Phi, psi and omega in degrees: 000319180296321179297323181292315178299311182298316177297321177299314179300312181298320183295318178299315178298320179294316181294310185277342181082003183296134178096348186249356179285141177286158179305323179292335178284341185240359182237164180263093181282152180058038182299124181284156176243034181155201180204138177044053174088347176261138180260153178303130180095351178293154174274162179300145180271171182295334181274010179254147176236138178289135181252305181196168177248128180258114177228100180225139182306318186258349180254184174296157175241137176171171174266122187261128179238154170243149181257124177298141177064025181290139179289117184274032180218152161235111191060232177263006180273120176284127176245151181220169180057047181284117185238141171247124183251130181240153180298150183305307187265311183277347178054044176264137179294125179224351181204143174235137180221148173207156179251160175212167177234162172079141182292326178302323182289324174300317178295322177292316178298321177303316182292315183296313185291320180293325180291317182279326187240000179087186181294142177299148175282344177213136180225136172219114180231118182230183184293333181260351182180174185222148177214126174241138173216153177234131178234122178239201180284329183240342191222144172239134180230144181217140166241117182242137179218131175247119183279000179296121184258018187293321186277314188245352187087349179232158171290170181233134179226161181219135171256137177226127172232121183216156179288147174269326186275324178262113185248170176296150176252144175274159174293147178294155175294144179259128172277101188298316181296321179296317183291323178297317179298316179299328188262359190294334182260006185268001181245000000 
């Protein structure tokens, strides 16, 4: 009976390949703890300028900054709309985003990211778009590309690198009666 159980376990390992994958195939190597000199949780630097505050019920919430003299490339891929997102109240850096165009740029970014960070932890490639993502202990990264050329004549892609531990903050709840009392002598 023990031999049957042992052989069954070995057979399951052989069929599924569990236990035979290399560490590089199953982990997020060189996991970043920030991007371009900013670490997760850092405040905006002097070379950054505030652009706008994003407060949407269904979208991200945060203070959006742009960096003066930011390098608009990753390798040979031109990126644009480079945004650094900080929490609404604590102003901690938690997300970096940039856009790119063209499928060739998606393929170049895929090569660069796989070389630097290893195989993606999630892959979805369909007829209308592609998604690669890496999820580690401190960082989530995504390369998304939509090949639909209806809007710009080129496909559209987005890179996202964000902290897992530092997340967006919601606005605090407003005590209506307290605010009314504070303002009653202001008119």
